[in-house]
C-alpha positions as a Markdown table, in Angstrom:
| # | Residue | x | y | z |
|---|---|---|---|---|
| 1 | Met | -6.2 | -14.6 | -24.9 |
| 2 | Ala | -6.6 | -16.5 | -21.8 |
| 3 | Lys | -9.4 | -15.0 | -19.1 |
| 4 | Val | -8.2 | -12.3 | -17.5 |
| 5 | Lys | -8.1 | -12.6 | -13.3 |
| 6 | Ile | -9.4 | -11.0 | -10.7 |
| 7 | Thr | -7.4 | -10.2 | -7.3 |
| 8 | Glu | -10.1 | -8.8 | -4.6 |
| 9 | Thr | -9.4 | -6.1 | -2.4 |
| 10 | Val | -12.0 | -5.5 | -0.1 |
| 11 | Leu | -10.0 | -6.8 | 3.0 |
| 12 | Arg | -6.6 | -4.0 | 2.4 |
| 13 | Asp | -6.6 | -0.9 | -0.3 |
| 14 | Ala | -10.6 | -0.3 | -0.9 |
| 15 | His | -11.2 | 0.0 | 3.1 |
| 16 | Gln | -7.6 | 1.3 | 3.4 |
| 17 | Ser | -9.1 | 4.0 | 0.9 |
| 18 | Leu | -12.3 | 5.0 | 1.9 |
| 19 | Ile | -12.6 | 4.5 | 5.7 |
| 20 | Ala | -8.5 | 5.3 | 6.4 |
| 21 | Thr | -7.9 | 1.0 | 7.2 |
| 22 | Arg | -10.3 | 0.9 | 9.9 |
| 23 | Met | -12.3 | -2.2 | 8.7 |
| 24 | Pro | -12.2 | -4.7 | 12.3 |
| 25 | Arg | -11.8 | -8.1 | 12.0 |
| 26 | Glu | -15.1 | -9.2 | 13.2 |
| 27 | Val | -16.6 | -7.6 | 10.0 |
| 28 | Met | -14.7 | -9.3 | 8.1 |
| 29 | Glu | -14.4 | -13.2 | 9.3 |
| 30 | Pro | -18.0 | -14.4 | 8.8 |
| 31 | Ile | -17.9 | -14.0 | 5.6 |
| 32 | Leu | -14.4 | -15.2 | 4.3 |
| 33 | Asp | -16.0 | -19.2 | 4.0 |
| 34 | Thr | -18.1 | -18.0 | 0.8 |
| 35 | Met | -14.9 | -15.4 | -0.4 |
| 36 | Asp | -12.7 | -18.4 | -0.5 |
| 37 | Gln | -15.5 | -20.3 | -3.1 |
| 38 | Val | -15.1 | -17.7 | -5.3 |
| 39 | Gly | -11.8 | -18.4 | -7.6 |
| 40 | Tyr | -10.0 | -15.2 | -7.0 |
| 41 | Asn | -6.8 | -15.1 | -8.1 |
| 42 | Ala | -5.3 | -13.7 | -4.6 |
| 43 | Val | -7.4 | -11.6 | -2.1 |
| 44 | Glu | -5.2 | -8.7 | -0.8 |
| 45 | Cys | -5.9 | -8.6 | 3.1 |
| 46 | Trp | -2.7 | -7.6 | 4.5 |
| 47 | Gly | 0.3 | -5.1 | 4.2 |
| 48 | Gly | 0.1 | -1.6 | 3.4 |
| 49 | Ala | -1.6 | 0.7 | 6.2 |
| 50 | Thr | -3.5 | -1.8 | 7.9 |
| 51 | Phe | -0.3 | -3.5 | 10.1 |
| 52 | Asp | -0.2 | 0.4 | 11.4 |
| 53 | Ala | -3.9 | 0.9 | 12.1 |
| 54 | Cys | -4.6 | -3.0 | 13.9 |
| 55 | Leu | -2.6 | -2.0 | 16.0 |
| 56 | Arg | -2.7 | 2.1 | 16.4 |
| 57 | Phe | -6.6 | 2.5 | 16.1 |
| 58 | Leu | -8.1 | -1.3 | 16.3 |
| 59 | Lys | -6.0 | -2.3 | 19.1 |
| 60 | Glu | -5.5 | -6.1 | 16.7 |
| 61 | Asp | -2.4 | -8.0 | 16.3 |
| 62 | Pro | -1.8 | -7.5 | 13.1 |
| 63 | Trp | -0.3 | -11.0 | 12.6 |
| 64 | Asp | -3.2 | -12.5 | 14.6 |
| 65 | Arg | -5.7 | -11.1 | 11.9 |
| 66 | Leu | -3.3 | -12.9 | 9.0 |
| 67 | Arg | -3.7 | -16.1 | 10.8 |
| 68 | Met | -7.4 | -16.0 | 11.2 |
| 69 | Phe | -7.1 | -15.1 | 7.0 |
| 70 | Lys | -5.0 | -18.6 | 6.9 |
| 71 | Arg | -7.7 | -20.6 | 8.3 |
| 72 | His | -10.1 | -19.4 | 6.2 |
| 73 | Phe | -8.9 | -18.8 | 2.9 |
| 74 | Lys | -7.9 | -22.5 | 1.7 |
| 75 | Asn | -8.5 | -22.8 | -1.6 |
| 76 | Thr | -7.5 | -19.5 | -2.8 |
| 77 | Arg | -4.1 | -16.9 | -2.4 |
| 78 | Leu | -3.4 | -14.3 | 0.5 |
| 79 | Gln | -1.6 | -11.5 | -1.1 |
| 80 | Met | 0.3 | -8.3 | 0.7 |
| 81 | Leu | 1.9 | -4.6 | 0.4 |
| 82 | Phe | 4.8 | -4.1 | 0.9 |
| 83 | Arg | 7.5 | -1.1 | 0.7 |
| 84 | Gly | 10.9 | -3.1 | -0.1 |
| 85 | Gln | 12.9 | -1.4 | 2.0 |
| 86 | Asn | 10.4 | 0.0 | 4.2 |
| 87 | Ile | 8.7 | -2.8 | 4.4 |
| 88 | Leu | 5.6 | -1.4 | 5.8 |
| 89 | Gly | 7.1 | 1.5 | 7.9 |
| 90 | Tyr | 8.1 | 5.2 | 6.5 |
| 91 | Asn | 12.5 | 4.3 | 6.6 |
| 92 | His | 14.9 | 1.9 | 5.0 |
| 93 | Tyr | 15.2 | -1.2 | 8.0 |
| 94 | Ala | 18.6 | -3.3 | 7.5 |
| 95 | Asp | 18.4 | -6.1 | 4.8 |
| 96 | Asp | 18.0 | -8.3 | 8.2 |
| 97 | Val | 15.0 | -7.2 | 9.2 |
| 98 | Val | 13.8 | -7.0 | 5.4 |
| 99 | Glu | 14.4 | -10.6 | 5.6 |
| 100 | Tyr | 12.9 | -11.6 | 8.9 |
| 101 | Phe | 9.8 | -9.6 | 7.9 |
| 102 | Val | 9.3 | -12.4 | 5.1 |
| 103 | Glu | 10.4 | -14.9 | 6.4 |
| 104 | Lys | 7.4 | -14.7 | 8.9 |
| 105 | Ser | 4.8 | -12.6 | 6.5 |
| 106 | Ile | 5.4 | -15.9 | 5.3 |
| 107 | Ser | 5.2 | -18.9 | 7.6 |
| 108 | Asn | 2.3 | -17.0 | 8.9 |
| 109 | Gly | 0.2 | -17.3 | 6.1 |
| 110 | Ile | 1.0 | -14.8 | 2.9 |
| 111 | Asp | 1.4 | -16.6 | -0.9 |
| 112 | Val | 2.2 | -13.6 | -2.7 |
| 113 | Ile | 4.0 | -10.5 | -1.4 |
| 114 | Arg | 3.6 | -7.6 | -4.1 |
| 115 | Ile | 6.4 | -5.5 | -3.5 |
| 116 | Phe | 7.0 | -1.8 | -4.3 |
| 117 | Asp | 10.1 | 1.5 | -4.2 |
| 118 | Cys | 8.8 | 4.6 | -4.0 |
| 119 | Leu | 10.9 | 5.5 | -6.3 |
| 120 | Asn | 10.8 | 2.5 | -8.6 |
| 121 | Asp | 14.7 | 2.5 | -7.6 |
| 122 | Ile | 15.2 | -1.8 | -8.2 |
| 123 | Arg | 18.0 | -1.8 | -5.8 |
| 124 | Asn | 15.7 | -0.8 | -3.1 |
| 125 | Leu | 13.6 | -4.2 | -3.9 |
| 126 | Glu | 16.1 | -6.9 | -4.3 |
| 127 | Thr | 16.8 | -7.8 | -0.7 |
| 128 | Ala | 12.4 | -8.3 | -0.3 |
| 129 | Val | 12.1 | -10.2 | -3.7 |
| 130 | Lys | 15.4 | -12.9 | -3.0 |
| 131 | Ala | 14.1 | -13.6 | 1.0 |
| 132 | Thr | 10.8 | -13.9 | -1.2 |
| 133 | Lys | 11.7 | -16.8 | -3.2 |
| 134 | Lys | 13.5 | -18.2 | -0.4 |
| 135 | Glu | 10.7 | -19.1 | 1.3 |
| 136 | Gln | 8.8 | -20.6 | -1.7 |
| 137 | Gly | 6.4 | -17.2 | -1.8 |
| 138 | His | 5.2 | -15.5 | -5.2 |
| 139 | Ala | 7.3 | -12.5 | -5.7 |
| 140 | Gln | 5.4 | -9.2 | -7.8 |
| 141 | Ile | 7.1 | -6.4 | -8.0 |
| 142 | Ala | 4.8 | -3.3 | -8.0 |
| 143 | Leu | 6.0 | -0.7 | -10.6 |
| 144 | Cys | 5.0 | 3.0 | -9.5 |
| 145 | Tyr | 2.8 | 4.5 | -12.3 |
| 146 | Thr | 3.7 | 8.5 | -12.7 |
| 147 | Leu | 3.2 | 10.9 | -15.7 |
| 148 | Gly | 6.3 | 13.4 | -16.5 |
| 149 | Asp | 9.0 | 13.5 | -19.0 |
| 150 | Ala | 11.1 | 10.4 | -18.1 |
| 151 | Tyr | 8.0 | 7.9 | -17.7 |
| 152 | Thr | 8.0 | 7.4 | -21.4 |
| 153 | Leu | 6.7 | 4.1 | -23.1 |
| 154 | Glu | 10.7 | 3.2 | -23.6 |
| 155 | Tyr | 11.5 | 3.5 | -19.4 |
| 156 | Trp | 8.9 | 1.2 | -18.8 |
| 157 | Glu | 9.6 | -0.8 | -21.2 |
| 158 | Lys | 13.3 | -1.2 | -19.8 |
| 159 | Leu | 12.0 | -1.2 | -16.4 |
| 160 | Ala | 10.3 | -4.7 | -17.1 |
| 161 | Arg | 13.4 | -6.1 | -18.4 |
| 162 | Asp | 14.7 | -5.7 | -14.9 |
| 163 | Val | 12.0 | -6.8 | -13.0 |
| 164 | Glu | 12.1 | -9.9 | -14.6 |
| 165 | Asn | 16.3 | -10.1 | -14.8 |
| 166 | Leu | 15.4 | -9.5 | -11.1 |
| 167 | Gly | 14.1 | -12.8 | -10.6 |
| 168 | Ala | 9.9 | -11.4 | -9.5 |
| 169 | Asp | 7.5 | -14.0 | -10.7 |
| 170 | Ser | 4.8 | -11.3 | -12.2 |
| 171 | Leu | 4.6 | -7.4 | -12.4 |
| 172 | Cys | 2.5 | -5.2 | -11.2 |
| 173 | Ile | 1.7 | -1.3 | -12.6 |
| 174 | Lys | 0.4 | 0.1 | -9.2 |
| 175 | Asp | -1.6 | 3.6 | -10.0 |
| 176 | Met | -2.2 | 5.0 | -7.1 |
| 177 | Ala | -3.7 | 8.2 | -7.7 |
| 178 | Gly | -6.4 | 6.7 | -10.8 |
| 179 | Leu | -3.7 | 8.5 | -13.9 |
| 180 | Leu | -3.4 | 5.8 | -16.1 |
| 181 | Leu | -6.0 | 6.9 | -18.7 |
| 182 | Pro | -7.8 | 3.7 | -21.1 |
| 183 | Gln | -5.6 | 4.3 | -24.3 |
| 184 | Ala | -2.5 | 5.4 | -22.1 |
| 185 | Gly | -2.9 | 1.8 | -20.1 |
| 186 | Tyr | -2.9 | -0.1 | -24.0 |
| 187 | Asp | 0.4 | 1.6 | -24.8 |
| 188 | Leu | 1.8 | 0.5 | -21.4 |
| 189 | Val | 1.0 | -2.9 | -21.6 |
| 190 | Lys | 1.9 | -3.1 | -24.8 |
| 191 | Ala | 5.3 | -1.7 | -23.7 |
| 192 | Leu | 5.6 | -4.2 | -20.6 |
| 193 | Lys | 4.7 | -7.2 | -22.7 |
| 194 | Arg | 7.4 | -6.1 | -25.0 |
| 195 | Gly | 9.9 | -5.9 | -22.3 |
| 196 | Thr | 9.5 | -9.1 | -19.8 |
| 197 | Arg | 7.1 | -12.4 | -20.6 |
| 198 | Leu | 5.8 | -11.8 | -16.7 |
| 199 | Pro | 1.9 | -12.3 | -16.3 |
| 200 | Ile | 1.4 | -8.2 | -15.7 |
| 201 | Glu | -1.1 | -7.0 | -13.2 |
| 202 | Ile | -2.9 | -3.7 | -13.7 |
| 203 | His | -3.8 | -1.6 | -9.8 |
| 204 | Thr | -5.5 | 1.3 | -9.8 |
| 205 | His | -8.3 | 3.7 | -8.3 |
| 206 | Tyr | -11.6 | 5.2 | -9.1 |
| 207 | Thr | -10.5 | 8.9 | -8.4 |
| 208 | Ser | -10.2 | 10.3 | -11.7 |
| 209 | Gly | -13.1 | 8.4 | -13.1 |
| 210 | Met | -11.4 | 6.3 | -15.7 |
| 211 | Ala | -10.7 | 3.1 | -13.8 |
| 212 | Ser | -13.1 | 0.5 | -15.4 |
| 213 | Met | -12.8 | 2.2 | -19.0 |
| 214 | Thr | -8.6 | 1.3 | -18.0 |
| 215 | Tyr | -8.9 | -1.9 | -17.2 |
| 216 | Met | -11.0 | -2.6 | -19.8 |
| 217 | Lys | -8.2 | -1.4 | -22.1 |
| 218 | Cys | -6.0 | -2.9 | -20.5 |
| 219 | Val | -7.2 | -6.1 | -20.9 |
| 220 | Glu | -7.7 | -6.4 | -24.7 |
| 221 | Ala | -3.6 | -4.7 | -24.2 |
| 222 | Gly | -2.8 | -8.3 | -22.7 |
| 223 | Ala | -3.1 | -7.6 | -19.0 |
| 224 | Asp | -3.9 | -10.6 | -17.6 |
| 225 | Ile | -4.5 | -10.1 | -13.8 |
| 226 | Ile | -6.9 | -6.6 | -12.5 |
| 227 | Asp | -7.3 | -5.1 | -9.2 |
| 228 | Thr | -11.3 | -4.8 | -8.0 |
| 229 | Ala | -13.0 | -4.5 | -5.1 |
| 230 | Ser | -16.0 | -6.0 | -3.5 |
| 231 | Thr | -18.8 | -3.5 | -4.9 |
| 232 | Pro | -19.9 | -1.7 | -1.3 |
| 233 | Phe | -16.1 | -0.7 | -0.6 |
| 234 | Ala | -15.7 | -0.2 | -4.9 |
| 235 | Leu | -15.5 | 3.3 | -6.6 |
| 236 | Gly | -14.6 | 6.9 | -5.0 |
| 237 | Thr | -10.8 | 6.6 | -4.0 |
| 238 | Ser | -11.2 | 2.5 | -4.1 |
| 239 | Gln | -10.7 | 0.0 | -7.0 |
| 240 | Pro | -13.4 | -0.6 | -10.1 |
| 241 | Ser | -15.8 | -2.9 | -8.8 |
| 242 | Thr | -15.9 | -6.8 | -8.4 |
| 243 | Asp | -19.4 | -7.7 | -9.2 |
| 244 | Val | -19.7 | -5.1 | -12.2 |
| 245 | Met | -16.0 | -6.1 | -13.9 |
| 246 | Val | -17.1 | -9.6 | -13.9 |
| 247 | Lys | -20.3 | -9.0 | -15.5 |
| 248 | Ala | -18.9 | -6.5 | -17.7 |
| 249 | Phe | -16.2 | -9.7 | -19.5 |
| 250 | Glu | -18.7 | -12.4 | -19.0 |
| 251 | Gly | -19.3 | -14.1 | -22.4 |
| 252 | Thr | -16.5 | -12.8 | -23.4 |
| 253 | Glu | -13.3 | -13.9 | -24.5 |
| 254 | Tyr | -11.9 | -12.2 | -21.4 |
| 255 | Asp | -14.6 | -14.0 | -19.3 |
| 256 | Thr | -13.2 | -14.3 | -15.8 |
| 257 | Gly | -15.2 | -17.3 | -14.4 |
| 258 | Leu | -16.1 | -16.0 | -10.8 |
| 259 | Asp | -18.9 | -16.9 | -9.6 |
| 260 | Leu | -21.2 | -14.2 | -9.7 |
| 261 | Glu | -23.6 | -15.2 | -7.1 |
| 262 | Arg | -21.3 | -15.4 | -4.6 |
| 263 | Leu | -20.0 | -12.4 | -5.2 |
| 264 | Ile | -23.9 | -10.9 | -4.3 |
| 265 | Lys | -23.6 | -12.6 | -1.6 |
| 266 | Val | -20.0 | -11.6 | -0.5 |
| 267 | Ser | -21.9 | -7.2 | -1.3 |
| 268 | Asn | -24.3 | -8.2 | 0.1 |
| 269 | His | -22.1 | -8.8 | 3.3 |
| 270 | Phe | -20.7 | -5.8 | 3.4 |
| 271 | Thr | -23.5 | -3.8 | 2.4 |
| 272 | Pro | -24.3 | -3.2 | 6.3 |
| 273 | Tyr | -21.5 | -1.9 | 7.1 |
| 274 | Arg | -20.9 | 0.5 | 4.6 |
| 275 | Glu | -24.3 | 2.0 | 5.6 |
| 276 | Glu | -23.2 | 2.3 | 9.2 |
| 277 | Cys | -19.3 | 4.2 | 8.1 |
| 278 | Leu | -21.5 | 6.1 | 6.3 |
| 279 | Lys | -23.8 | 7.2 | 9.2 |
| 280 | Thr | -21.0 | 7.3 | 11.5 |
| 281 | Gly | -19.1 | 9.5 | 9.0 |
| 282 | Leu | -16.3 | 7.3 | 8.8 |
| 283 | Met | -16.6 | 7.2 | 5.1 |
| 284 | Ser | -17.0 | 10.2 | 3.9 |
| 285 | Thr | -19.0 | 11.5 | 0.6 |
| 286 | Lys | -15.6 | 13.4 | -0.5 |
| 287 | Val | -14.1 | 10.0 | -1.2 |
| 288 | Leu | -17.1 | 8.6 | -3.0 |
| 289 | Gly | -17.0 | 11.0 | -6.1 |
| 290 | Val | -15.2 | 11.5 | -9.3 |
| 291 | Asn | -12.1 | 14.7 | -9.0 |
| 292 | Ile | -10.8 | 15.6 | -12.2 |
| 293 | Asn | -8.0 | 17.4 | -10.9 |
| 294 | Thr | -6.4 | 14.2 | -9.8 |
| 295 | Leu | -5.0 | 14.1 | -13.5 |
| 296 | Lys | -4.2 | 17.9 | -13.0 |
| 297 | Tyr | -2.2 | 17.9 | -9.2 |
| 298 | Gln | -1.6 | 13.7 | -9.3 |
| 299 | Val | -2.4 | 13.5 | -5.5 |
| 300 | Pro | -3.8 | 10.2 | -4.7 |
| 301 | Gly | -6.4 | 10.5 | -2.2 |
| 302 | Gly | -4.9 | 10.2 | 1.2 |
| 303 | Met | -2.5 | 12.6 | 0.3 |
| 304 | Leu | -5.0 | 14.5 | -0.4 |
| 305 | Ser | -6.8 | 14.1 | 3.1 |
| 306 | Asn | -3.0 | 14.3 | 4.6 |
| 307 | Leu | -2.6 | 17.8 | 2.8 |
| 308 | Ile | -6.5 | 19.2 | 4.2 |
| 309 | Ser | -5.8 | 18.2 | 8.0 |
| 310 | Gln | -2.3 | 19.9 | 7.7 |
| 311 | Leu | -3.8 | 23.3 | 6.5 |
| 312 | His | -6.5 | 23.2 | 8.5 |
| 313 | Gln | -4.3 | 22.2 | 11.3 |
| 314 | Ala | -2.3 | 25.7 | 10.5 |
| 315 | Gly | -6.0 | 27.3 | 10.6 |
| 316 | Lys | -4.9 | 28.2 | 6.8 |
| 317 | Asp | -7.9 | 25.9 | 4.9 |
| 318 | Asp | -8.1 | 28.7 | 2.3 |
| 319 | Lys | -4.6 | 28.2 | 1.2 |
| 320 | Leu | -4.8 | 24.6 | -0.5 |
| 321 | Thr | -5.5 | 25.7 | -4.1 |
| 322 | Glu | -2.0 | 27.4 | -3.0 |
| 323 | Val | -0.6 | 24.2 | -2.1 |
| 324 | Leu | -2.0 | 21.8 | -4.5 |
| 325 | Glu | -0.3 | 23.9 | -7.2 |
| 326 | Glu | 2.8 | 24.1 | -5.3 |
| 327 | Val | 2.9 | 19.9 | -5.5 |
| 328 | Pro | 4.3 | 19.5 | -8.8 |
| 329 | Arg | 7.3 | 22.3 | -8.6 |
| 330 | Val | 8.1 | 20.8 | -5.4 |
| 331 | Arg | 8.2 | 17.3 | -7.3 |
| 332 | Lys | 10.3 | 18.7 | -10.1 |
| 333 | Asp | 12.4 | 19.7 | -7.8 |
| 334 | Phe | 12.8 | 16.8 | -6.0 |
| 335 | Gly | 13.6 | 15.1 | -9.3 |
| 336 | Glu | 10.1 | 13.8 | -10.3 |
| 337 | Pro | 9.2 | 11.2 | -8.5 |
| 338 | Pro | 6.1 | 9.0 | -8.3 |
| 339 | Leu | 4.2 | 10.2 | -5.7 |
| 340 | Val | 2.9 | 7.1 | -2.9 |
| 341 | Thr | 4.4 | 6.4 | 0.4 |
| 342 | Pro | 6.5 | 8.3 | 1.7 |
| 343 | Ser | 7.4 | 10.3 | -1.4 |
| 344 | Ser | 3.7 | 11.7 | -1.3 |
| 345 | Gln | 3.5 | 12.9 | 2.6 |
| 346 | Ile | 7.3 | 14.4 | 2.1 |
| 347 | Val | 6.4 | 15.8 | -0.7 |
| 348 | Gly | 2.8 | 17.4 | 0.3 |
| 349 | Thr | 4.6 | 18.3 | 3.4 |
| 350 | Gln | 7.3 | 20.6 | 1.6 |
| 351 | Ala | 4.6 | 21.7 | -0.1 |
| 352 | Val | 2.6 | 22.7 | 2.8 |
| 353 | Met | 5.9 | 24.6 | 4.6 |
| 354 | Asn | 6.2 | 26.5 | 0.9 |
| 355 | Val | 3.4 | 28.5 | 1.1 |
| 356 | Leu | 3.3 | 28.7 | 4.5 |
| 357 | Thr | 6.6 | 30.7 | 4.8 |
| 358 | Gly | 5.8 | 31.9 | 2.1 |
| 359 | Glu | 9.9 | 31.5 | 1.0 |
| 360 | Arg | 10.9 | 27.9 | -0.4 |
| 361 | Tyr | 12.8 | 25.7 | 1.3 |
| 362 | Lys | 13.0 | 28.3 | 4.1 |
| 363 | Met | 12.0 | 25.6 | 6.4 |
| 364 | Val | 13.0 | 21.8 | 5.2 |
| 365 | Pro | 11.5 | 18.4 | 7.6 |
| 366 | Lys | 14.3 | 16.2 | 8.2 |
| 367 | Glu | 12.4 | 13.6 | 5.5 |
| 368 | Ser | 12.3 | 15.9 | 2.6 |
| 369 | His | 16.7 | 16.0 | 3.3 |
| 370 | Lys | 16.5 | 12.1 | 3.7 |
| 371 | Leu | 14.6 | 12.0 | 0.1 |
| 372 | Val | 16.9 | 14.7 | -1.6 |
| 373 | Ala | 20.1 | 13.2 | -0.3 |
| 374 | Gly | 19.6 | 9.8 | -1.7 |
| 375 | Glu | 18.6 | 8.4 | 1.7 |
| 376 | Phe | 15.4 | 6.4 | 0.2 |
| 377 | Gly | 16.8 | 5.5 | -3.3 |
| 378 | Gln | 17.6 | 7.6 | -6.8 |
| 379 | Ser | 14.9 | 9.8 | -8.4 |
| 380 | Val | 14.1 | 9.0 | -12.1 |
| 381 | Lys | 15.5 | 12.8 | -12.7 |
| 382 | Pro | 18.3 | 14.7 | -10.9 |
| 383 | Val | 17.6 | 17.1 | -7.7 |
| 384 | Asp | 17.4 | 20.1 | -8.9 |
| 385 | Pro | 20.6 | 22.2 | -8.5 |
| 386 | Glu | 19.4 | 24.8 | -6.3 |
| 387 | Val | 17.3 | 23.0 | -4.4 |
| 388 | Leu | 19.9 | 20.4 | -3.4 |
| 389 | Arg | 22.6 | 23.4 | -2.1 |
| 390 | Lys | 19.8 | 24.8 | -0.3 |
| 391 | Ile | 18.8 | 21.8 | 1.4 |
| 392 | Leu | 22.2 | 19.8 | 2.1 |
| 393 | Lys | 24.5 | 20.9 | 4.9 |
| 394 | Pro | 27.7 | 22.6 | 3.3 |
| 395 | Gly | 30.1 | 19.8 | 1.9 |
| 396 | Glu | 27.5 | 16.8 | 2.5 |
| 397 | Glu | 27.3 | 14.5 | -0.5 |
| 398 | Pro | 24.7 | 12.8 | -1.3 |
| 399 | Ile | 24.4 | 9.1 | -1.4 |
| 400 | Thr | 24.7 | 7.1 | -4.7 |
| 401 | Asp | 24.9 | 3.3 | -3.9 |
| 402 | Arg | 22.1 | 1.5 | -2.7 |
| 403 | Pro | 20.5 | 3.5 | 0.6 |
| 404 | Ala | 20.5 | 0.0 | 2.7 |
| 405 | Asn | 24.4 | -0.2 | 2.0 |
| 406 | His | 24.9 | 1.6 | 5.2 |
| 407 | Ile | 22.6 | 0.3 | 7.6 |
| 408 | Ala | 24.1 | -2.1 | 9.7 |
| 409 | Pro | 21.8 | -4.9 | 11.0 |
| 410 | Gln | 18.8 | -3.7 | 13.6 |
| 411 | Leu | 17.3 | -7.3 | 14.3 |
| 412 | Ala | 19.5 | -7.7 | 17.0 |
| 413 | Lys | 19.3 | -4.7 | 18.9 |
| 414 | Phe | 15.1 | -4.6 | 18.4 |
| 415 | Thr | 15.0 | -7.8 | 19.7 |
| 416 | Glu | 16.5 | -7.0 | 23.3 |
| 417 | Glu | 14.5 | -3.6 | 23.4 |
| 418 | Cys | 11.4 | -5.7 | 22.8 |
| 419 | Arg | 12.6 | -8.7 | 24.9 |
| 420 | Gln | 10.5 | -6.9 | 27.9 |
| 421 | Trp | 7.1 | -7.8 | 25.9 |
| 422 | Thr | 7.7 | -10.0 | 23.4 |
| 423 | Gln | 5.2 | -12.9 | 23.8 |
| 424 | Gln | 5.6 | -14.5 | 19.9 |
| 425 | Pro | 8.9 | -14.2 | 17.5 |
| 426 | Glu | 6.2 | -11.8 | 15.6 |
| 427 | Asp | 6.5 | -8.3 | 18.5 |
| 428 | Val | 9.9 | -8.3 | 17.7 |
| 429 | Leu | 8.8 | -7.2 | 14.0 |
| 430 | Ser | 5.7 | -5.2 | 15.2 |
| 431 | Tyr | 8.1 | -2.7 | 17.5 |
| 432 | Ala | 11.0 | -3.2 | 15.1 |
| 433 | Leu | 8.0 | -0.8 | 12.3 |
| 434 | Phe | 6.6 | 1.4 | 14.9 |
| 435 | Pro | 7.9 | 1.7 | 17.8 |
| 436 | Ala | 6.0 | 3.9 | 20.1 |
| 437 | Val | 3.1 | 2.2 | 18.6 |
| 438 | Ala | 3.9 | -1.6 | 18.9 |
| 439 | Lys | 4.8 | -0.3 | 23.1 |
| 440 | Glu | 1.4 | 0.7 | 24.0 |
| 441 | Phe | -0.5 | -2.6 | 22.5 |
| 442 | Phe | 1.4 | -4.7 | 23.8 |
| 443 | Glu | 0.9 | -2.9 | 27.1 |
| 444 | Tyr | -2.9 | -2.8 | 26.0 |
| 445 | Arg | -2.9 | -6.8 | 25.5 |
| 446 | Glu | -1.0 | -7.1 | 29.1 |
| 447 | Ala | -3.9 | -5.5 | 30.6 |
| 448 | Gln | -6.6 | -7.5 | 28.8 |
| 449 | Gln | -5.0 | -10.9 | 29.1 |
| 450 | Ser | -4.8 | -9.9 | 32.8 |
| 451 | Gly | -8.5 | -8.7 | 32.8 |
| 452 | Ile | -9.0 | -12.3 | 31.5 |
| 453 | Ala | -7.0 | -13.9 | 34.1 |
| 454 | Val | -9.3 | -12.4 | 36.8 |
| 455 | Lys | -13.1 | -12.8 | 35.8 |
| 456 | Gln | -12.3 | -16.6 | 35.2 |
| 457 | Ala | -10.3 | -16.9 | 39.1 |
| 458 | Asp | -13.4 | -14.8 | 39.9 |
| 459 | Lys | -15.7 | -17.6 | 38.2 |
| 460 | Glu | -13.7 | -20.1 | 40.0 |
| 461 | Asn | -14.1 | -18.9 | 42.7 |
| 462 | Lys | -17.5 | -18.6 | 43.3 |
| 463 | Ala | -18.2 | -22.0 | 41.6 |
| 464 | Tyr | -16.3 | -23.2 | 44.0 |
| 465 | Pro | -16.2 | -21.7 | 47.4 |
| 466 | Val | -13.3 | -22.0 | 49.9 |
């Protein structure tokens, strides 16, 4: 067994999980050169919700942030999370948009693209994988881990075979809700190893308190890489601590070989920012503990906070338990999809509607309709026929082939619509994913640029009075 490798998540998933993706670049940049010397397998720093949060809340250009990372990481691979045909948004995009996004991600600095689909529908990964390979990137397919009758070891073994046949360079198990138990993790890795010769990476969250033990068992079973977070942004709904896992494997046959002194420097850098986040309330103590109910309801941390928010806005905070009990029922009705963006939001919102209206499927959001109509792909089990009848219009038939086959090319349209704000080719992609948010950001950027120009002119006038 070779040494286990570490992918560091502090620049993406760790702060997405603990502080809603709000870490600004000025907190990150001073420590990047040190991180580059640690020896990580990769640093996950982009994709997921970071793109949206940069534009919407931090008023940062996400592409500029990526270029900043690339300037500092000269020895370490940069990794992003990519939602298959959804890219980083919440709906499917045409193949030409997916291909262009992959091309620009890699040309701006990404080395590894972790590609997943919320239904584990391999057809929704094909375009992104081919595009990644064309651009000489590393295509990693992530399979969303979940529990249910259909999710047998044979299911995972077959999927691993399919992933290799699709041309992926590595395979990841993405356990977004912290459901993977230690022995189950051991058995799962063994099954994956029977299905593929690809390197196996394990990604989990500490939500249920199992993650470190699960990593130990997965590594013993032959997992090659684990995802961890720098200690100040570890545990709770984030990943296990990098420093702790490195120390735990030290001196064993799985020794990571990472420099613990440098890791401690990284932790020391992020500690004051963690304290600041706790002080301002940006980091809530609610996301730092262990919640064993995760194993009962299978609700990821982000989905739970979303449910609480929806109920609070409706003045129905007391209905949380009812909604949590309704979530597994809706999930079963919808074909037992894994609960990850966007399926988690769809199932959760439908559960809230069912409870608040007092009648199941009396109100059906358009996203629920899309899910059962096959617009996101095929679920592992068929949708309940009675639920399908309630939701679909009379005579409407669900899509059974690859959903993107039904989407005409979109890039030219987005390019034209975005023309007045375009300052770099990548702006078209920002607009394609989040039109309203991107437009607001572009206007903010123009105002800033005008402001800077005015200040410079003022200085010149003072220096050279007429």
